[in-house]
C-alpha positions in Angstrom: 23.3 -17.1 -5.2 20.1 -15.1 -4.8 18.8 -14.2 -1.6 15.2 -14.9 -0.2 12.6 -12.4 0.0 11.3 -11.4 3.4 8.4 -13.3 4.6 6.5 -10.6 5.3 6.9 -8.8 2.0 5.9 -12.4 0.4 2.9 -12.6 2.5 1.9 -9.2 1.4 2.3 -9.9 -1.8 -0.2 -13.4 -1.4 -2.6 -10.9 -0.1 -2.3 -8.1 -2.5 -3.3 -11.3 -5.1 -6.1 -12.4 -3.1 -7.5 -8.7 -3.1 -7.1 -8.3 -6.9 -8.7 -11.7 -7.4 -11.7 -10.9 -4.7 -12.3 -7.3 -6.4 -12.0 -8.8 -10.1 -15.3 -11.2 -9.2 -17.0 -7.9 -8.3 -18.4 -8.6 -5.2 -20.9 -6.4 -3.4 -19.0 -4.5 -0.7 -20.5 -2.7 2.4 -19.3 0.9 3.4 -17.0 -0.4 6.2 -15.4 -2.8 3.8 -14.7 -0.1 1.3 -13.1 2.1 4.3 -11.0 -1.0 5.6 -9.3 -1.4 2.0 -8.8 2.4 1.5 -7.3 3.0 5.0 -5.0 0.1 4.5 -3.6 1.3 1.1 -3.6 4.9 2.5 -1.3 3.2 5.3 0.9 1.5 3.0 0.9 4.3 0.8 2.4 6.8 3.8 4.7 3.9 5.1 6.3 3.1 1.9 6.9 7.1 0.9 8.5 7.6 3.9 10.9 4.7 3.7 11.3 5.4 0.1 12.5 9.3 1.2 14.9 7.8 3.9 16.6 5.7 1.1 17.6 9.1 -0.6 18.1 11.6 1.8 18.3 14.4 -1.0 15.3 13.3 -2.7 12.9 16.6 -2.6 9.8 16.4 -0.3 6.6 17.8 -2.7 4.8 20.4 -0.7 1.0 19.7 -0.8 -1.4 22.9 -0.6 -4.2 22.7 1.3 -7.1 24.7 0.0 -10.1 25.6 1.9 
């Protein structure tokens, strides 16, 4: 017996596919629309990276250097 995926992840998958389909049509996007996509991708990356580190406490956290 398989367990059902979380509905939030199912909805996320549908939204990701819809965005891929939209971008495949090569629509003209305004600055605000591009910023919305980039911000959501960044937040998703941060949240997933944080969750992933908590799953493996021994995992090394890469050090980022800030250059002027």
